[in-house]
MIKEKOL-28826 format. One record per residue (C-alpha): residue number from 1; x, y, z. Coordinates in steps of 0.5 Angstrom, whole numbers. Layout:
BEGIN
[rec NUM, [X, Y, Z]]
...
! end
This chain:
BEGIN
[rec 1, [87, 16, -10]]
[rec 2, [89, 22, -7]]
[rec 3, [81, 25, -6]]
[rec 4, [78, 20, -3]]
[rec 5, [84, 20, 2]]
[rec 6, [83, 28, 3]]
[rec 7, [75, 26, 4]]
[rec 8, [75, 19, 9]]
[rec 9, [83, 21, 12]]
[rec 10, [90, 19, 11]]
[rec 11, [94, 13, 12]]
[rec 12, [91, 13, 19]]
[rec 13, [86, 11, 22]]
[rec 14, [80, 15, 23]]
[rec 15, [80, 12, 30]]
[rec 16, [88, 12, 31]]
[rec 17, [90, 6, 30]]
[rec 18, [95, 5, 24]]
[rec 19, [93, 1, 18]]
[rec 20, [97, -4, 14]]
[rec 21, [99, -3, 7]]
[rec 22, [94, -9, 5]]
[rec 23, [88, -7, 8]]
[rec 24, [87, 0, 6]]
[rec 25, [84, -1, 0]]
[rec 26, [79, -4, 2]]
[rec 27, [77, 1, 7]]
[rec 28, [77, 6, 2]]
[rec 29, [73, 1, -2]]
[rec 30, [69, -1, 4]]
[rec 31, [68, 7, 6]]
[rec 32, [67, 9, -1]]
[rec 33, [61, 4, -2]]
[rec 34, [57, 6, 6]]
[rec 35, [58, 13, 4]]
[rec 36, [53, 11, -4]]
[rec 37, [49, 7, 1]]
[rec 38, [47, 12, 5]]
[rec 39, [47, 18, 2]]
[rec 40, [41, 14, -3]]
[rec 41, [37, 12, 4]]
[rec 42, [38, 19, 6]]
[rec 43, [35, 22, 0]]
[rec 44, [29, 17, 1]]
[rec 45, [29, 18, 9]]
[rec 46, [29, 27, 7]]
[rec 47, [23, 26, 2]]
[rec 48, [19, 22, 6]]
[rec 49, [20, 27, 12]]
[rec 50, [18, 32, 7]]
[rec 51, [12, 29, 5]]
[rec 52, [15, 29, -3]]
[rec 53, [14, 23, -7]]
[rec 54, [21, 24, -10]]
[rec 55, [23, 23, -17]]
[rec 56, [25, 16, -20]]
[rec 57, [28, 12, -16]]
[rec 58, [25, 14, -10]]
[rec 59, [17, 12, -10]]
[rec 60, [20, 5, -11]]
[rec 61, [24, 5, -5]]
[rec 62, [19, 9, -1]]
[rec 63, [14, 2, -3]]
[rec 64, [19, -2, 1]]
[rec 65, [22, 3, 7]]
[rec 66, [21, -3, 13]]
[rec 67, [26, -7, 9]]
[rec 68, [31, -1, 7]]
[rec 69, [33, -2, 14]]
[rec 70, [38, -8, 12]]
[rec 71, [42, -4, 6]]
[rec 72, [42, 2, 12]]
[rec 73, [45, -4, 17]]
[rec 74, [50, -6, 11]]
[rec 75, [52, 2, 10]]
[rec 76, [53, 3, 18]]
[rec 77, [58, -4, 17]]
[rec 78, [62, -2, 13]]
[rec 79, [63, 5, 15]]
[rec 80, [66, 1, 21]]
[rec 81, [70, -3, 18]]
[rec 82, [73, 2, 14]]
[rec 83, [75, 6, 20]]
[rec 84, [70, 13, 17]]
[rec 85, [68, 16, 24]]
[rec 86, [64, 20, 20]]
[rec 87, [60, 15, 16]]
[rec 88, [60, 11, 23]]
[rec 89, [55, 17, 26]]
[rec 90, [52, 17, 20]]
[rec 91, [49, 11, 19]]
[rec 92, [47, 11, 26]]
[rec 93, [43, 16, 24]]
[rec 94, [40, 14, 18]]
[rec 95, [39, 7, 21]]
[rec 96, [34, 10, 28]]
[rec 97, [31, 15, 21]]
[rec 98, [28, 8, 19]]
[rec 99, [26, 6, 24]]
[rec 100, [22, 12, 27]]
[rec 101, [19, 12, 20]]
[rec 102, [16, 6, 21]]
[rec 103, [13, 8, 28]]
[rec 104, [6, 12, 26]]
[rec 105, [4, 5, 23]]
[rec 106, [4, 1, 29]]
[rec 107, [1, 7, 34]]
[rec 108, [-5, 9, 30]]
[rec 109, [-12, 10, 35]]
[rec 110, [-16, 4, 34]]
[rec 111, [-24, 5, 33]]
[rec 112, [-29, 4, 38]]
[rec 113, [-35, 1, 33]]
[rec 114, [-41, 2, 38]]
[rec 115, [-47, -1, 36]]
[rec 116, [-48, -1, 29]]
[rec 117, [-50, -7, 22]]
[rec 118, [-43, -10, 20]]
[rec 119, [-41, -10, 13]]
[rec 120, [-36, -14, 10]]
[rec 121, [-32, -11, 5]]
[rec 122, [-27, -16, 0]]
[rec 123, [-22, -13, -4]]
[rec 124, [-18, -18, -9]]
[rec 125, [-14, -16, -15]]
[rec 126, [-15, -22, -19]]
[rec 127, [-8, -20, -24]]
[rec 128, [-11, -19, -31]]
[rec 129, [-17, -24, -29]]
[rec 130, [-13, -30, -27]]
[rec 131, [-15, -31, -20]]
[rec 132, [-23, -31, -23]]
[rec 133, [-25, -38, -21]]
[rec 134, [-21, -38, -15]]
[rec 135, [-25, -31, -13]]
[rec 136, [-31, -35, -13]]
[rec 137, [-29, -40, -8]]
[rec 138, [-27, -35, -2]]
[rec 139, [-34, -30, -4]]
[rec 140, [-37, -37, -4]]
[rec 141, [-34, -39, 3]]
[rec 142, [-34, -31, 7]]
[rec 143, [-40, -28, 3]]
[rec 144, [-38, -21, 3]]
[rec 145, [-43, -16, 3]]
[rec 146, [-39, -12, -2]]
[rec 147, [-33, -14, -7]]
[rec 148, [-29, -9, -12]]
[rec 149, [-24, -13, -17]]
[rec 150, [-19, -9, -21]]
[rec 151, [-16, -13, -27]]
[rec 152, [-23, -16, -29]]
[rec 153, [-23, -16, -36]]
[rec 154, [-28, -18, -40]]
[rec 155, [-29, -26, -39]]
[rec 156, [-27, -24, -32]]
[rec 157, [-33, -21, -31]]
[rec 158, [-37, -27, -34]]
[rec 159, [-34, -31, -29]]
[rec 160, [-37, -28, -23]]
[rec 161, [-42, -25, -25]]
[rec 162, [-44, -33, -27]]
[rec 163, [-41, -36, -21]]
[rec 164, [-45, -31, -16]]
[rec 165, [-51, -30, -17]]
[rec 166, [-54, -27, -10]]
[rec 167, [-48, -22, -12]]
[rec 168, [-53, -19, -17]]
[rec 169, [-52, -12, -16]]
[rec 170, [-46, -11, -21]]
[rec 171, [-42, -3, -23]]
[rec 172, [-37, -4, -28]]
[rec 173, [-32, 1, -32]]
[rec 174, [-30, -4, -39]]
[rec 175, [-23, -4, -40]]
[rec 176, [-18, -11, -43]]
[rec 177, [-12, -13, -38]]
[rec 178, [-10, -9, -32]]
[rec 179, [-15, -4, -34]]
[rec 180, [-22, -7, -33]]
[rec 181, [-25, -6, -26]]
[rec 182, [-31, -9, -22]]
[rec 183, [-35, -8, -16]]
[rec 184, [-41, -14, -14]]
[rec 185, [-46, -13, -9]]
[rec 186, [-51, -17, -5]]
[rec 187, [-55, -10, -4]]
[rec 188, [-57, -5, -10]]
[rec 189, [-52, -1, -13]]
[rec 190, [-53, 6, -17]]
[rec 191, [-47, 7, -21]]
[rec 192, [-43, 13, -20]]
[rec 193, [-38, 17, -25]]
[rec 194, [-31, 14, -25]]
[rec 195, [-25, 17, -23]]
[rec 196, [-21, 18, -30]]
[rec 197, [-15, 14, -30]]
[rec 198, [-11, 10, -35]]
[rec 199, [-14, 4, -31]]
[rec 200, [-21, 4, -30]]
[rec 201, [-24, 6, -24]]
[rec 202, [-32, 6, -23]]
[rec 203, [-35, 8, -16]]
[rec 204, [-43, 7, -14]]
[rec 205, [-47, 9, -10]]
[rec 206, [-50, 2, -5]]
[rec 207, [-56, 2, -1]]
[rec 208, [-55, -2, 5]]
[rec 209, [-58, -3, 12]]
[rec 210, [-63, 3, 10]]
[rec 211, [-57, 7, 8]]
[rec 212, [-53, 10, 2]]
[rec 213, [-45, 9, 1]]
[rec 214, [-42, 11, -3]]
[rec 215, [-37, 6, -6]]
[rec 216, [-30, 8, -10]]
[rec 217, [-25, 3, -13]]
[rec 218, [-18, 5, -14]]
[rec 219, [-14, 2, -18]]
[rec 220, [-8, 8, -20]]
[rec 221, [-3, 7, -25]]
[rec 222, [3, 4, -22]]
[rec 223, [9, 8, -21]]
[rec 224, [14, 6, -26]]
[rec 225, [20, 9, -28]]
[rec 226, [17, 14, -33]]
[rec 227, [10, 14, -31]]
[rec 228, [11, 17, -23]]
[rec 229, [7, 23, -25]]
[rec 230, [1, 19, -28]]
[rec 231, [0, 16, -22]]
[rec 232, [1, 22, -18]]
[rec 233, [-5, 25, -22]]
[rec 234, [-9, 20, -21]]
[rec 235, [-9, 19, -14]]
[rec 236, [-10, 26, -14]]
[rec 237, [-16, 25, -17]]
[rec 238, [-18, 20, -12]]
[rec 239, [-17, 25, -7]]
[rec 240, [-21, 30, -9]]
[rec 241, [-27, 24, -10]]
[rec 242, [-26, 22, -2]]
[rec 243, [-29, 27, 1]]
[rec 244, [-37, 24, 1]]
[rec 245, [-33, 17, 0]]
[rec 246, [-36, 11, 5]]
[rec 247, [-32, 6, 2]]
[rec 248, [-26, 7, -2]]
[rec 249, [-23, 0, -4]]
[rec 250, [-16, -3, -9]]
[rec 251, [-10, -4, -12]]
[rec 252, [-8, 3, -10]]
[rec 253, [0, 2, -11]]
[rec 254, [3, 6, -6]]
[rec 255, [3, 4, 1]]
[rec 256, [3, 9, 7]]
[rec 257, [10, 11, 6]]
[rec 258, [7, 15, 1]]
[rec 259, [6, 23, 1]]
[rec 260, [1, 22, -5]]
[rec 261, [-3, 16, -1]]
[rec 262, [-3, 20, 6]]
[rec 263, [-6, 26, 2]]
[rec 264, [-11, 22, 0]]
[rec 265, [-13, 20, 7]]
[rec 266, [-12, 26, 9]]
[rec 267, [-17, 29, 4]]
[rec 268, [-24, 25, 6]]
[rec 269, [-22, 25, 11]]
[rec 270, [-22, 17, 10]]
[rec 271, [-18, 11, 15]]
[rec 272, [-14, 4, 12]]
[rec 273, [-17, -2, 16]]
[rec 274, [-10, -5, 16]]
[rec 275, [-7, 1, 20]]
[rec 276, [-13, 2, 25]]
[rec 277, [-12, -5, 26]]
[rec 278, [-4, -5, 27]]
[rec 279, [-3, -9, 21]]
[rec 280, [-1, -3, 17]]
[rec 281, [5, -7, 15]]
[rec 282, [3, -14, 12]]
[rec 283, [5, -14, 4]]
[rec 284, [0, -15, 0]]
[rec 285, [4, -16, -6]]
[rec 286, [8, -19, -9]]
[rec 287, [4, -24, -7]]
[rec 288, [10, -31, -8]]
[rec 289, [13, -27, -1]]
[rec 290, [8, -24, 2]]
[rec 291, [6, -24, 8]]
[rec 292, [15, -24, 10]]
[rec 293, [18, -19, 5]]
[rec 294, [14, -15, 1]]
[rec 295, [9, -8, 1]]
[rec 296, [2, -7, 4]]
[rec 297, [-1, -3, -4]]
[rec 298, [-8, -7, -2]]
[rec 299, [-12, -2, 2]]
[rec 300, [-20, -2, 4]]
[rec 301, [-21, 6, 7]]
[rec 302, [-27, 8, 10]]
[rec 303, [-32, 14, 11]]
[rec 304, [-32, 17, 19]]
[rec 305, [-39, 14, 18]]
[rec 306, [-36, 7, 19]]
[rec 307, [-30, 3, 23]]
[rec 308, [-27, -2, 23]]
[rec 309, [-27, -9, 28]]
[rec 310, [-22, -14, 23]]
[rec 311, [-18, -15, 17]]
[rec 312, [-15, -21, 14]]
[rec 313, [-11, -22, 9]]
[rec 314, [-13, -27, 4]]
[rec 315, [-8, -32, -1]]
[rec 316, [-13, -33, -7]]
[rec 317, [-10, -39, -12]]
[rec 318, [-8, -34, -19]]
[rec 319, [-6, -28, -17]]
[rec 320, [0, -23, -15]]
[rec 321, [-3, -20, -9]]
[rec 322, [-6, -22, -3]]
[rec 323, [-14, -20, -2]]
[rec 324, [-17, -16, 4]]
[rec 325, [-22, -19, 8]]
[rec 326, [-25, -12, 12]]
[rec 327, [-30, -12, 17]]
[rec 328, [-33, -5, 18]]
[rec 329, [-39, -3, 22]]
[rec 330, [-44, 3, 19]]
[rec 331, [-44, 7, 26]]
[rec 332, [-51, 8, 30]]
[rec 333, [-57, 3, 31]]
[rec 334, [-58, -3, 27]]
[rec 335, [-64, -2, 24]]
[rec 336, [-71, -7, 23]]
[rec 337, [-69, -11, 17]]
[rec 338, [-62, -10, 17]]
[rec 339, [-59, -16, 12]]
[rec 340, [-59, -23, 15]]
[rec 341, [-51, -27, 16]]
! end
């Protein structure tokens, strides 16, 4: 108790007023709890500012950075209730820092697509293949040119190929449960070397509107405790693949607040469709609480030869992710014989 008084002030309030004996323990407890909250959040903010994802639990907390304003405000209120002047100022700085960290997503410069051929891309994590039947209906309704499907085991592949005969070109990386992945296209695909990962990440060259576009599915391991090194390694492998990629999409298990994801964008260089169109704070996971609460870990990224025109987040029955539907534009003159819509 003596140590706590030395840190947080003796018998009298930091604001100069007296404390009744009954309230003094409550105020000291409020200062202690508020200090612990602000200390943890300060560590997260320092890692974000330093461009580091840090050790567990920092990567997990960074995924939900917008929602950390709630515990930050609680820490500020506890410090104020405890009449801890330094803690109150600390709380104000933490809240301001969190708000400042959210601004870059709202200031991303928009594209000017100009003339070109529209390219519709759908990325949908189907959660071990459970949502494959519902995805068939969504693809038939919206008719995207390119469909990227993480967590698509053999029975999911069979369902999609049987239900979507018009999407006849397939690039598949074998795997069961969450490991399987599939790329479907209405245009010719030639498989390329997959990115090494515990959950498969196939790639392909797609012939589209007289051009060859490099396509890469993304599905690195999530940053669970004990797996953050694997997560960072697999995102780094995607970053090494990024130069020359025209479309990279899937479940990245990373948000724009993760340094490893921002490094991937810079390596391409690639742009995030949602961020370009000022929708980068729309959560895609978990779908039960999205789009109100959650994190955006599903992305459609694109390279210099493309531009972003529109993006939607779609609820598909049977999966814990929202799908991302993006309309991109292949820059340049629309060639004769461009794909019919």
